[in-house]
Each structure stands twice: as C-alpha cells, then as structure tokens.
C-alpha positions as a printed NumPy array, in Angstrom:
array([[ 94.744, 127.881, 112.052],
       [ 97.065, 126.499, 114.677],
       [100.667, 127.219, 115.692],
       [103.286, 124.479, 116.065],
       [107.029, 123.874, 116.118],
       [108.562, 121.387, 113.685],
       [110.395, 118.743, 115.711],
       [111.113, 116.028, 113.178],
       [110.472, 114.339, 109.868],
       [108.535, 111.221, 108.875],
       [109.907, 108.796, 106.284],
       [107.365, 106.597, 104.501],
       [108.489, 104.039, 101.963],
       [104.945, 103.38 , 100.763],
       [102.225, 105.999, 100.315],
       [ 98.924, 106.378,  98.56 ],
       [ 99.485, 107.609,  94.991],
       [ 97.981, 111.027,  95.917],
       [100.66 , 111.471,  98.598],
       [103.699, 110.71 ,  96.425],
       [106.226, 113.531,  96.51 ],
       [104.867, 115.138,  99.69 ],
       [107.123, 115.735, 102.696],
       [105.691, 114.916, 106.132],
       [106.866, 116.603, 109.321],
       [106.247, 115.954, 113.021],
       [104.766, 119.001, 114.778],
       [104.456, 119.928, 118.451],
       [101.371, 122.155, 118.753],
       [102.014, 125.343, 120.753],
       [ 99.867, 127.629, 122.897],
       [ 98.764, 130.916, 121.31 ],
       [101.911, 132.737, 122.445],
       [104.125, 130.127, 120.778],
       [106.016, 129.502, 124.016],
       [104.425, 126.458, 125.69 ],
       [103.842, 123.034, 124.121],
       [100.191, 122.017, 123.989],
       [ 98.758, 118.581, 123.244],
       [100.1  , 115.552, 121.418],
       [102.448, 115.494, 118.437],
       [100.861, 115.481, 114.983],
       [102.105, 114.672, 111.492],
       [101.418, 117.225, 108.762],
       [102.129, 117.478, 105.047],
       [104.533, 120.32 , 104.271],
       [103.576, 122.873, 101.617],
       [106.026, 125.551, 102.828],
       [109.486, 123.939, 102.816],
       [109.644, 123.975, 106.625],
       [112.328, 122.217, 108.622],
       [113.183, 121.185, 112.182],
       [113.036, 124.126, 114.603],
       [110.726, 126.244, 112.425],
       [107.554, 127.671, 113.942],
       [104.685, 127.203, 111.499],
       [100.954, 127.451, 111.286],
       [ 98.871, 124.557, 110.067],
       [ 95.304, 123.657, 109.207],
       [ 93.384, 120.453, 109.768],
       [ 90.389, 118.647, 108.291],
       [ 89.272, 119.286, 104.71 ],
       [ 91.324, 122.494, 104.524],
       [ 94.521, 120.426, 104.786],
       [ 94.15 , 119.356, 101.156],
       [ 93.743, 122.896,  99.78 ],
       [ 97.481, 123.801,  99.435],
       [ 98.075, 120.887,  97.067],
       [ 97.194, 120.83 ,  93.363],
       [ 95.289, 117.576,  93.459],
       [ 91.504, 117.757,  93.458],
       [ 91.334, 115.74 ,  96.673],
       [ 94.199, 114.612,  98.856],
       [ 93.503, 112.514, 101.948],
       [ 95.252, 114.556, 104.65 ],
       [ 94.505, 115.304, 108.291],
       [ 96.888, 118.28 , 108.628],
       [ 99.01 , 120.52 , 106.409],
       [101.549, 123.264, 107.071],
       [100.396, 126.437, 105.318],
       [102.858, 129.105, 106.501],
       [105.844, 130.131, 108.587],
       [105.518, 132.26 , 111.72 ],
       [108.066, 135.089, 111.762],
       [107.053, 136.465, 115.156],
       [104.183, 136.543, 117.603],
       [103.143, 139.839, 119.208],
       [100.824, 139.644, 122.21 ]])
C-alpha cells in the first residue's frame, strides 16, 4: 500500500461501462512519513468517500479492482482507506 494526499478530482463524461458511477481523484504520492511529496500525480478510483486534502492509502495493479463489486474492473489504482495519523 502507498500513502498519498488527495489534491483534486477528475471529471469524465465518457467511461467504460464497468467504471460508471465511480469517482476518480488526483493523488500526490507521499513519502513514508506523509510529509514530503514523492513522484508524479496519479489518478485513482475512490472507494472511501475521500475528498481534497485527505491523506489516504491506495493500492495499484490487480488489487485496485478488489474494493469494487464487479468481477473485474480495469483500474490502475484505487483508494482503499483514510490515514488518521502516522507515527514514526
């Protein structure tokens, strides 16, 4: 799992049928402490009702489809939880 901060939202007027009804958010991946940005922005499907400014954790690859009820959903990344705090 990876940590990121939600920095925006993506609007898509046309989607694959499997993606209808999903909300997509723009994430800025963060270093393990959650303080420093790391890498390029990514777009992830939201399964946790996250919003701008939230710190979340996300998964990529095949695991990105697991939070959704469809047998297979073509996703590269999905938000799977909120981060309340990070203790180091």
